[in-house]
BALOBA-1460 file (C-alpha; in Angstrom, 3 decimals):
// residues 335
<rec num="1" residu="x" x="0.000" y="0.000" z="0.000"/>
<rec num="2" residu="x" x="1.547" y="3.325" z="-1.046"/>
<rec num="3" residu="x" x="1.478" y="6.386" z="1.190"/>
<rec num="4" residu="x" x="-1.425" y="7.978" z="-0.682"/>
<rec num="5" residu="x" x="-3.581" y="4.904" z="-0.049"/>
<rec num="6" residu="x" x="-2.526" y="4.889" z="3.598"/>
<rec num="7" residu="x" x="-3.368" y="8.581" z="3.836"/>
<rec num="8" residu="x" x="-6.793" y="7.962" z="2.304"/>
<rec num="9" residu="x" x="-7.488" y="5.278" z="4.913"/>
<rec num="10" residu="x" x="-6.344" y="7.565" z="7.727"/>
<rec num="11" residu="x" x="-8.399" y="10.480" z="6.434"/>
<rec num="12" residu="x" x="-11.483" y="8.258" z="6.309"/>
<rec num="13" residu="x" x="-11.272" y="7.977" z="10.109"/>
<rec num="14" residu="x" x="-11.293" y="11.774" z="10.379"/>
<rec num="15" residu="x" x="-14.304" y="11.989" z="8.060"/>
<rec num="16" residu="x" x="-16.153" y="9.395" z="10.139"/>
<rec num="17" residu="x" x="-15.453" y="11.319" z="13.356"/>
<rec num="18" residu="x" x="-16.909" y="14.450" z="11.738"/>
<rec num="19" residu="x" x="-19.931" y="12.589" z="10.345"/>
<rec num="20" residu="x" x="-20.617" y="11.079" z="13.786"/>
<rec num="21" residu="x" x="-20.554" y="14.512" z="15.404"/>
<rec num="22" residu="x" x="-17.565" y="13.697" z="17.615"/>
<rec num="23" residu="x" x="-15.608" y="16.683" z="16.327"/>
<rec num="24" residu="x" x="-16.649" y="19.664" z="14.179"/>
<rec num="25" residu="x" x="-13.744" y="19.308" z="11.771"/>
<rec num="26" residu="x" x="-10.081" y="18.698" z="11.264"/>
<rec num="27" residu="x" x="-7.056" y="18.742" z="9.002"/>
<rec num="28" residu="x" x="-4.719" y="15.793" z="8.453"/>
<rec num="29" residu="x" x="-1.215" y="16.278" z="7.118"/>
<rec num="30" residu="x" x="1.658" y="13.933" z="6.282"/>
<rec num="31" residu="x" x="5.205" y="14.945" z="5.365"/>
<rec num="32" residu="x" x="8.219" y="12.861" z="4.400"/>
<rec num="33" residu="x" x="11.860" y="13.666" z="4.931"/>
<rec num="34" residu="x" x="12.220" y="14.778" z="1.302"/>
<rec num="35" residu="x" x="9.434" y="17.329" z="1.753"/>
<rec num="36" residu="x" x="6.625" y="15.476" z="0.010"/>
<rec num="37" residu="x" x="3.355" y="16.412" z="1.709"/>
<rec num="38" residu="x" x="-0.285" y="15.399" z="1.613"/>
<rec num="39" residu="x" x="-2.896" y="17.522" z="3.382"/>
<rec num="40" residu="x" x="-6.693" y="17.380" z="3.481"/>
<rec num="41" residu="x" x="-9.467" y="19.017" z="5.479"/>
<rec num="42" residu="x" x="-12.923" y="17.892" z="6.589"/>
<rec num="43" residu="x" x="-15.858" y="19.408" z="8.436"/>
<rec num="44" residu="x" x="-16.247" y="22.860" z="9.879"/>
<rec num="45" residu="x" x="-13.881" y="25.350" z="11.488"/>
<rec num="46" residu="x" x="-16.782" y="26.865" z="13.401"/>
<rec num="47" residu="x" x="-20.377" y="25.864" z="14.076"/>
<rec num="48" residu="x" x="-21.493" y="28.370" z="16.726"/>
<rec num="49" residu="x" x="-22.671" y="31.121" z="16.423"/>
<rec num="50" residu="x" x="-21.765" y="31.083" z="12.701"/>
<rec num="51" residu="x" x="-20.752" y="28.278" z="10.391"/>
<rec num="52" residu="x" x="-17.406" y="28.268" z="8.558"/>
<rec num="53" residu="x" x="-15.853" y="25.414" z="6.585"/>
<rec num="54" residu="x" x="-12.580" y="23.826" z="7.588"/>
<rec num="55" residu="x" x="-9.830" y="24.277" z="4.989"/>
<rec num="56" residu="x" x="-6.167" y="23.375" z="4.719"/>
<rec num="57" residu="x" x="-5.425" y="27.066" z="5.371"/>
<rec num="58" residu="x" x="-7.251" y="27.096" z="8.719"/>
<rec num="59" residu="x" x="-5.106" y="28.105" z="11.693"/>
<rec num="60" residu="x" x="-5.413" y="26.305" z="15.028"/>
<rec num="61" residu="x" x="-4.724" y="27.086" z="18.638"/>
<rec num="62" residu="x" x="-2.017" y="24.437" z="19.041"/>
<rec num="63" residu="x" x="-2.363" y="24.390" z="22.846"/>
<rec num="64" residu="x" x="0.270" y="22.129" z="24.444"/>
<rec num="65" residu="x" x="1.968" y="21.431" z="21.122"/>
<rec num="66" residu="x" x="3.466" y="24.846" z="21.955"/>
<rec num="67" residu="x" x="5.495" y="23.095" z="24.657"/>
<rec num="68" residu="x" x="7.572" y="21.300" z="22.031"/>
<rec num="69" residu="x" x="7.270" y="23.511" z="18.946"/>
<rec num="70" residu="x" x="8.319" y="26.644" z="20.822"/>
<rec num="71" residu="x" x="9.409" y="26.335" z="24.450"/>
<rec num="72" residu="x" x="11.450" y="23.128" z="24.177"/>
<rec num="73" residu="x" x="13.108" y="24.280" z="20.971"/>
<rec num="74" residu="x" x="14.038" y="27.623" z="22.536"/>
<rec num="75" residu="x" x="15.380" y="26.030" z="25.712"/>
<rec num="76" residu="x" x="17.414" y="23.466" z="23.776"/>
<rec num="77" residu="x" x="18.866" y="26.140" z="21.490"/>
<rec num="78" residu="x" x="20.091" y="28.104" z="24.510"/>
<rec num="79" residu="x" x="21.517" y="24.902" z="26.010"/>
<rec num="80" residu="x" x="23.340" y="24.119" z="22.769"/>
<rec num="81" residu="x" x="24.840" y="27.616" z="22.773"/>
<rec num="82" residu="x" x="25.934" y="27.332" z="26.394"/>
<rec num="83" residu="x" x="23.501" y="29.844" z="27.885"/>
<rec num="84" residu="x" x="21.511" y="27.202" z="29.782"/>
<rec num="85" residu="x" x="22.745" y="24.158" z="31.675"/>
<rec num="86" residu="x" x="19.980" y="21.578" z="31.581"/>
<rec num="87" residu="x" x="20.892" y="20.029" z="34.924"/>
<rec num="88" residu="x" x="21.327" y="23.343" z="36.705"/>
<rec num="89" residu="x" x="18.563" y="24.483" z="39.072"/>
<rec num="90" residu="x" x="15.994" y="26.907" z="37.734"/>
<rec num="91" residu="x" x="17.248" y="29.430" z="40.290"/>
<rec num="92" residu="x" x="20.238" y="30.118" z="38.014"/>
<rec num="93" residu="x" x="17.746" y="31.757" z="35.655"/>
<rec num="94" residu="x" x="15.055" y="32.635" z="38.225"/>
<rec num="95" residu="x" x="16.942" y="33.484" z="41.444"/>
<rec num="96" residu="x" x="13.778" y="34.770" z="43.119"/>
<rec num="97" residu="x" x="11.951" y="31.421" z="42.845"/>
<rec num="98" residu="x" x="10.592" y="30.857" z="46.391"/>
<rec num="99" residu="x" x="12.992" y="33.579" z="47.502"/>
<rec num="100" residu="x" x="11.645" y="33.813" z="51.057"/>
<rec num="101" residu="x" x="12.567" y="30.209" z="51.801"/>
<rec num="102" residu="x" x="16.017" y="29.820" z="50.195"/>
<rec num="103" residu="x" x="17.115" y="26.943" z="52.440"/>
<rec num="104" residu="x" x="13.920" y="24.899" z="52.673"/>
<rec num="105" residu="x" x="11.849" y="25.400" z="49.519"/>
<rec num="106" residu="x" x="11.995" y="22.204" z="47.471"/>
<rec num="107" residu="x" x="11.073" y="24.124" z="44.320"/>
<rec num="108" residu="x" x="14.516" y="25.795" z="44.374"/>
<rec num="109" residu="x" x="16.124" y="22.440" z="43.583"/>
<rec num="110" residu="x" x="14.148" y="21.879" z="40.370"/>
<rec num="111" residu="x" x="16.237" y="21.661" z="37.217"/>
<rec num="112" residu="x" x="15.532" y="22.685" z="33.652"/>
<rec num="113" residu="x" x="15.759" y="19.055" z="32.503"/>
<rec num="114" residu="x" x="13.281" y="17.903" z="35.157"/>
<rec num="115" residu="x" x="10.788" y="20.484" z="33.935"/>
<rec num="116" residu="x" x="11.310" y="19.450" z="30.304"/>
<rec num="117" residu="x" x="10.669" y="15.808" z="31.195"/>
<rec num="118" residu="x" x="7.811" y="16.466" z="33.652"/>
<rec num="119" residu="x" x="9.743" y="14.896" z="36.520"/>
<rec num="120" residu="x" x="9.292" y="17.636" z="39.130"/>
<rec num="121" residu="x" x="6.374" y="16.622" z="41.323"/>
<rec num="122" residu="x" x="4.505" y="19.845" z="40.570"/>
<rec num="123" residu="x" x="0.707" y="19.498" z="40.220"/>
<rec num="124" residu="x" x="-0.782" y="18.655" z="36.846"/>
<rec num="125" residu="x" x="-3.063" y="21.691" z="36.678"/>
<rec num="126" residu="x" x="-3.749" y="24.794" z="38.738"/>
<rec num="127" residu="x" x="-6.136" y="27.726" z="38.086"/>
<rec num="128" residu="x" x="-3.533" y="30.507" z="38.205"/>
<rec num="129" residu="x" x="-5.914" y="32.775" z="36.292"/>
<rec num="130" residu="x" x="-8.317" y="32.893" z="39.241"/>
<rec num="131" residu="x" x="-5.746" y="34.663" z="41.444"/>
<rec num="132" residu="x" x="-5.811" y="38.069" z="39.763"/>
<rec num="133" residu="x" x="-5.911" y="40.054" z="36.545"/>
<rec num="134" residu="x" x="-2.396" y="41.499" z="36.455"/>
<rec num="135" residu="x" x="0.076" y="39.301" z="34.497"/>
<rec num="136" residu="x" x="3.076" y="40.553" z="36.486"/>
<rec num="137" residu="x" x="1.390" y="39.757" z="39.786"/>
<rec num="138" residu="x" x="0.388" y="36.332" z="38.489"/>
<rec num="139" residu="x" x="4.000" y="35.627" z="37.552"/>
<rec num="140" residu="x" x="4.994" y="36.589" z="41.082"/>
<rec num="141" residu="x" x="2.315" y="34.248" z="42.399"/>
<rec num="142" residu="x" x="3.710" y="31.348" z="40.360"/>
<rec num="143" residu="x" x="7.207" y="31.991" z="41.699"/>
<rec num="144" residu="x" x="6.296" y="32.508" z="45.356"/>
<rec num="145" residu="x" x="3.445" y="30.023" z="45.774"/>
<rec num="146" residu="x" x="4.200" y="27.051" z="48.004"/>
<rec num="147" residu="x" x="3.450" y="24.228" z="45.597"/>
<rec num="148" residu="x" x="2.387" y="20.833" z="46.967"/>
<rec num="149" residu="x" x="4.921" y="18.172" z="46.072"/>
<rec num="150" residu="x" x="3.514" y="14.966" z="44.630"/>
<rec num="151" residu="x" x="4.355" y="12.227" z="42.182"/>
<rec num="152" residu="x" x="5.902" y="13.198" z="38.872"/>
<rec num="153" residu="x" x="3.049" y="13.940" z="36.458"/>
<rec num="154" residu="x" x="2.577" y="15.807" z="33.201"/>
<rec num="155" residu="x" x="2.284" y="19.392" z="34.427"/>
<rec num="156" residu="x" x="1.689" y="22.706" z="32.682"/>
<rec num="157" residu="x" x="3.364" y="24.399" z="35.669"/>
<rec num="158" residu="x" x="6.673" y="22.903" z="34.509"/>
<rec num="159" residu="x" x="6.449" y="24.785" z="31.239"/>
<rec num="160" residu="x" x="5.060" y="27.966" z="32.749"/>
<rec num="161" residu="x" x="8.264" y="28.052" z="34.831"/>
<rec num="162" residu="x" x="10.364" y="27.363" z="31.736"/>
<rec num="163" residu="x" x="8.560" y="30.208" z="29.982"/>
<rec num="164" residu="x" x="9.429" y="32.593" z="32.810"/>
<rec num="165" residu="x" x="13.033" y="31.375" z="32.618"/>
<rec num="166" residu="x" x="13.092" y="32.191" z="28.898"/>
<rec num="167" residu="x" x="11.685" y="35.642" z="29.557"/>
<rec num="168" residu="x" x="14.392" y="36.331" z="32.115"/>
<rec num="169" residu="x" x="17.113" y="35.063" z="29.794"/>
<rec num="170" residu="x" x="15.951" y="36.881" z="26.673"/>
<rec num="171" residu="x" x="14.675" y="40.049" z="28.316"/>
<rec num="172" residu="x" x="11.266" y="39.928" z="26.610"/>
<rec num="173" residu="x" x="7.817" y="38.574" z="27.236"/>
<rec num="174" residu="x" x="7.193" y="35.331" z="25.388"/>
<rec num="175" residu="x" x="4.656" y="36.883" z="23.074"/>
<rec num="176" residu="x" x="7.353" y="39.329" z="21.918"/>
<rec num="177" residu="x" x="10.160" y="36.797" z="21.464"/>
<rec num="178" residu="x" x="9.011" y="35.174" z="18.228"/>
<rec num="179" residu="x" x="6.575" y="36.414" z="15.539"/>
<rec num="180" residu="x" x="3.248" y="34.611" z="15.727"/>
<rec num="181" residu="x" x="3.733" y="33.407" z="19.282"/>
<rec num="182" residu="x" x="1.586" y="34.923" z="21.965"/>
<rec num="183" residu="x" x="-1.686" y="34.861" z="23.757"/>
<rec num="184" residu="x" x="-3.651" y="35.766" z="20.598"/>
<rec num="185" residu="x" x="-3.470" y="35.032" z="16.882"/>
<rec num="186" residu="x" x="-2.009" y="38.038" z="15.096"/>
<rec num="187" residu="x" x="-3.830" y="37.608" z="11.788"/>
<rec num="188" residu="x" x="-7.436" y="37.529" z="10.590"/>
<rec num="189" residu="x" x="-9.370" y="35.651" z="13.264"/>
<rec num="190" residu="x" x="-11.737" y="34.417" z="10.597"/>
<rec num="191" residu="x" x="-8.897" y="32.149" z="9.453"/>
<rec num="192" residu="x" x="-8.751" y="30.307" z="12.781"/>
<rec num="193" residu="x" x="-10.724" y="27.336" z="14.035"/>
<rec num="194" residu="x" x="-13.028" y="28.229" z="16.908"/>
<rec num="195" residu="x" x="-12.402" y="26.491" z="20.208"/>
<rec num="196" residu="x" x="-15.072" y="26.887" z="22.863"/>
<rec num="197" residu="x" x="-17.326" y="29.285" z="24.659"/>
<rec num="198" residu="x" x="-15.300" y="30.336" z="27.686"/>
<rec num="199" residu="x" x="-17.493" y="30.847" z="30.738"/>
<rec num="200" residu="x" x="-14.809" y="32.971" z="32.407"/>
<rec num="201" residu="x" x="-14.368" y="35.330" z="29.432"/>
<rec num="202" residu="x" x="-18.055" y="34.960" z="28.432"/>
<rec num="203" residu="x" x="-17.434" y="34.613" z="24.709"/>
<rec num="204" residu="x" x="-16.761" y="32.108" z="21.981"/>
<rec num="205" residu="x" x="-12.996" y="31.901" z="21.533"/>
<rec num="206" residu="x" x="-11.820" y="32.506" z="17.997"/>
<rec num="207" residu="x" x="-8.215" y="33.513" z="17.431"/>
<rec num="208" residu="x" x="-7.357" y="33.952" z="21.105"/>
<rec num="209" residu="x" x="-5.636" y="31.408" z="23.256"/>
<rec num="210" residu="x" x="-7.893" y="28.770" z="24.781"/>
<rec num="211" residu="x" x="-5.691" y="28.074" z="27.830"/>
<rec num="212" residu="x" x="-6.881" y="30.300" z="30.661"/>
<rec num="213" residu="x" x="-3.528" y="30.552" z="32.418"/>
<rec num="214" residu="x" x="-1.706" y="31.480" z="29.226"/>
<rec num="215" residu="x" x="-4.324" y="34.143" z="28.506"/>
<rec num="216" residu="x" x="-4.111" y="35.622" z="32.011"/>
<rec num="217" residu="x" x="-0.303" y="35.654" z="31.940"/>
<rec num="218" residu="x" x="-0.404" y="37.282" z="28.491"/>
<rec num="219" residu="x" x="1.846" y="34.546" z="27.151"/>
<rec num="220" residu="x" x="3.228" y="31.443" z="28.826"/>
<rec num="221" residu="x" x="5.507" y="28.524" z="28.037"/>
<rec num="222" residu="x" x="2.752" y="25.916" z="28.176"/>
<rec num="223" residu="x" x="0.491" y="27.135" z="25.349"/>
<rec num="224" residu="x" x="-0.189" y="30.055" z="23.014"/>
<rec num="225" residu="x" x="1.215" y="29.021" z="19.643"/>
<rec num="226" residu="x" x="-1.048" y="29.177" z="16.582"/>
<rec num="227" residu="x" x="-0.314" y="27.327" z="13.360"/>
<rec num="228" residu="x" x="-1.831" y="25.726" z="10.297"/>
<rec num="229" residu="x" x="-1.074" y="22.331" z="8.805"/>
<rec num="230" residu="x" x="1.720" y="23.680" z="6.616"/>
<rec num="231" residu="x" x="3.540" y="25.471" z="9.417"/>
<rec num="232" residu="x" x="3.284" y="22.421" z="11.682"/>
<rec num="233" residu="x" x="4.542" y="20.093" z="8.944"/>
<rec num="234" residu="x" x="7.293" y="22.572" z="8.103"/>
<rec num="235" residu="x" x="8.530" y="22.392" z="11.686"/>
<rec num="236" residu="x" x="8.391" y="18.584" z="11.581"/>
<rec num="237" residu="x" x="10.274" y="18.442" z="8.272"/>
<rec num="238" residu="x" x="12.999" y="20.648" z="9.769"/>
<rec num="239" residu="x" x="13.521" y="18.086" z="12.544"/>
<rec num="240" residu="x" x="13.506" y="15.228" z="10.014"/>
<rec num="241" residu="x" x="16.195" y="17.032" z="8.023"/>
<rec num="242" residu="x" x="18.302" y="17.545" z="11.152"/>
<rec num="243" residu="x" x="18.047" y="13.823" z="11.860"/>
<rec num="244" residu="x" x="19.106" y="12.962" z="8.303"/>
<rec num="245" residu="x" x="22.091" y="15.296" z="8.651"/>
<rec num="246" residu="x" x="23.190" y="13.517" z="11.829"/>
<rec num="247" residu="x" x="22.489" y="16.464" z="14.109"/>
<rec num="248" residu="x" x="22.460" y="15.466" z="17.783"/>
<rec num="249" residu="x" x="19.461" y="17.695" z="18.562"/>
<rec num="250" residu="x" x="16.810" y="15.181" z="17.507"/>
<rec num="251" residu="x" x="18.519" y="12.346" z="19.371"/>
<rec num="252" residu="x" x="18.566" y="14.444" z="22.530"/>
<rec num="253" residu="x" x="14.873" y="15.264" z="22.147"/>
<rec num="254" residu="x" x="14.038" y="11.565" z="22.323"/>
<rec num="255" residu="x" x="16.544" y="10.745" z="25.072"/>
<rec num="256" residu="x" x="14.413" y="9.364" z="27.871"/>
<rec num="257" residu="x" x="14.017" y="11.386" z="31.081"/>
<rec num="258" residu="x" x="10.866" y="9.895" z="32.581"/>
<rec num="259" residu="x" x="8.982" y="6.634" z="31.890"/>
<rec num="260" residu="x" x="7.183" y="8.098" z="28.873"/>
<rec num="261" residu="x" x="9.006" y="11.383" z="28.325"/>
<rec num="262" residu="x" x="12.038" y="12.723" z="26.529"/>
<rec num="263" residu="x" x="13.048" y="16.372" z="26.437"/>
<rec num="264" residu="x" x="9.632" y="17.973" z="26.093"/>
<rec num="265" residu="x" x="8.231" y="15.233" z="23.870"/>
<rec num="266" residu="x" x="6.243" y="12.114" z="24.639"/>
<rec num="267" residu="x" x="7.869" y="8.799" z="23.737"/>
<rec num="268" residu="x" x="6.141" y="5.606" z="22.492"/>
<rec num="269" residu="x" x="4.459" y="3.535" z="25.178"/>
<rec num="270" residu="x" x="1.403" y="1.252" z="25.338"/>
<rec num="271" residu="x" x="-1.849" y="3.041" z="24.450"/>
<rec num="272" residu="x" x="-0.163" y="6.294" z="23.436"/>
<rec num="273" residu="x" x="-1.596" y="8.546" z="20.757"/>
<rec num="274" residu="x" x="0.923" y="7.526" z="18.092"/>
<rec num="275" residu="x" x="-0.353" y="3.905" z="18.018"/>
<rec num="276" residu="x" x="1.625" y="0.724" z="18.600"/>
<rec num="277" residu="x" x="2.875" y="0.644" z="15.001"/>
<rec num="278" residu="x" x="5.358" y="3.518" z="15.024"/>
<rec num="279" residu="x" x="9.064" y="2.888" z="15.525"/>
<rec num="280" residu="x" x="10.783" y="3.360" z="18.869"/>
<rec num="281" residu="x" x="12.444" y="6.426" z="17.331"/>
<rec num="282" residu="x" x="9.172" y="8.383" z="17.340"/>
<rec num="283" residu="x" x="8.280" y="11.488" z="19.347"/>
<rec num="284" residu="x" x="4.885" y="13.116" z="19.658"/>
<rec num="285" residu="x" x="2.822" y="15.655" z="21.530"/>
<rec num="286" residu="x" x="-0.859" y="16.513" z="21.731"/>
<rec num="287" residu="x" x="-2.811" y="19.641" z="22.624"/>
<rec num="288" residu="x" x="-5.994" y="19.921" z="24.676"/>
<rec num="289" residu="x" x="-7.841" y="21.762" z="21.911"/>
<rec num="290" residu="x" x="-7.566" y="18.658" z="19.706"/>
<rec num="291" residu="x" x="-4.193" y="19.075" z="18.030"/>
<rec num="292" residu="x" x="-1.219" y="16.726" z="17.741"/>
<rec num="293" residu="x" x="2.103" y="16.127" z="15.999"/>
<rec num="294" residu="x" x="4.114" y="12.902" z="15.686"/>
<rec num="295" residu="x" x="7.555" y="12.419" z="14.073"/>
<rec num="296" residu="x" x="8.957" y="8.976" z="13.267"/>
<rec num="297" residu="x" x="12.653" y="9.423" z="12.585"/>
<rec num="298" residu="x" x="13.228" y="5.776" z="11.646"/>
<rec num="299" residu="x" x="10.498" y="5.889" z="9.000"/>
<rec num="300" residu="x" x="11.421" y="9.399" z="7.881"/>
<rec num="301" residu="x" x="7.935" y="10.831" z="8.087"/>
<rec num="302" residu="x" x="5.727" y="12.931" z="10.350"/>
<rec num="303" residu="x" x="2.013" y="13.551" z="10.602"/>
<rec num="304" residu="x" x="-0.239" y="16.062" z="12.249"/>
<rec num="305" residu="x" x="-3.914" y="15.798" z="13.123"/>
<rec num="306" residu="x" x="-5.394" y="19.202" z="13.876"/>
<rec num="307" residu="x" x="-8.973" y="19.351" z="15.166"/>
<rec num="308" residu="x" x="-11.204" y="21.756" z="17.057"/>
<rec num="309" residu="x" x="-12.593" y="18.998" z="19.256"/>
<rec num="310" residu="x" x="-13.457" y="21.408" z="22.134"/>
<rec num="311" residu="x" x="-15.830" y="23.426" z="19.939"/>
<rec num="312" residu="x" x="-18.339" y="24.530" z="21.059"/>
<rec num="313" residu="x" x="-17.559" y="23.038" z="24.493"/>
<rec num="314" residu="x" x="-15.008" y="20.734" z="26.111"/>
<rec num="315" residu="x" x="-17.805" y="19.150" z="28.146"/>
<rec num="316" residu="x" x="-18.679" y="16.518" z="25.562"/>
<rec num="317" residu="x" x="-17.150" y="13.254" z="24.418"/>
<rec num="318" residu="x" x="-15.010" y="13.747" z="21.329"/>
<rec num="319" residu="x" x="-13.353" y="10.292" z="21.227"/>
<rec num="320" residu="x" x="-10.154" y="12.116" z="20.282"/>
<rec num="321" residu="x" x="-7.801" y="9.480" z="21.708"/>
<rec num="322" residu="x" x="-9.125" y="6.530" z="19.650"/>
<rec num="323" residu="x" x="-9.291" y="8.828" z="16.621"/>
<rec num="324" residu="x" x="-5.602" y="9.720" z="16.965"/>
<rec num="325" residu="x" x="-4.684" y="6.068" z="17.364"/>
<rec num="326" residu="x" x="-6.788" y="4.949" z="14.400"/>
<rec num="327" residu="x" x="-5.318" y="7.646" z="12.148"/>
<rec num="328" residu="x" x="-1.779" y="6.681" z="13.153"/>
<rec num="329" residu="x" x="-2.432" y="2.971" z="12.621"/>
<rec num="330" residu="x" x="-3.840" y="3.623" z="9.159"/>
<rec num="331" residu="x" x="-0.788" y="5.673" z="8.197"/>
<rec num="332" residu="x" x="1.262" y="2.572" z="8.942"/>
<rec num="333" residu="x" x="-1.027" y="0.445" z="6.787"/>
<rec num="334" residu="x" x="-2.686" y="-1.203" z="9.807"/>
<rec num="335" residu="x" x="-6.219" y="0.079" z="9.316"/>
């Protein structure tokens, strides 16, 4: 079965999910190391309060895919250039982290690498946005809050701290560091897929970041990046080309830190979103809004499934996990 036939089988799963009402719409894209791409769209970019079709030009709130496409890449670039030591404590970059308890605060021992691999013991989620409206004060809250220490779990707090570290190092807010990155899409909002009606902001979110903490902080390391299928595949192809050139960066990304984590990225494990058919040289990451990117370096290809599965509300069953797995399996000819 050639890759076009595999793509057709994978796209059929996306079409079925749309037809069943599980998701409003989505875009599937596949890229090979030589740059050959296939992209296709299905369904609607918005259903409420207006209807707009999904196209291959539609931009998405990438949500936690930002962790790897922006924050991890930025951190690793600074490490490569000697400006960051991955095993150094965060206090090298953020000396005022828990500054009132310099001898006893466990947070002061956290390292950059631990945050990248979600091995810190920080809580999975926390409603930072409910503690005020001033982004500077909220940053101070993050740094001075006495965080409960638990088991190592996937935590947005890890990447919010890494985002603050980047801001300190580069002397700019995250939304000003790189064009197109920030708490809102900088182009025509009519080109973006709607996410959900936010009860806190009391509006349907179109072209502004879905993640409440990222919005309140006016840019954070855990979310905020917008992209379309071509920009996401372009990023993936860049990593595939680095791998082909023998660059150590891609090998380091997939060097295991935790049971299922490399540097920023998720690694293959039973029941993960990339299916059981990918090679052990695969990395991937998903976003809460319904996005995802997977790169198989052994096979020399990458795919992205971009959906607006939280539209018009996250409080519904989208079956996004089995959809991701079915799409991945089909791309490997295992439909």
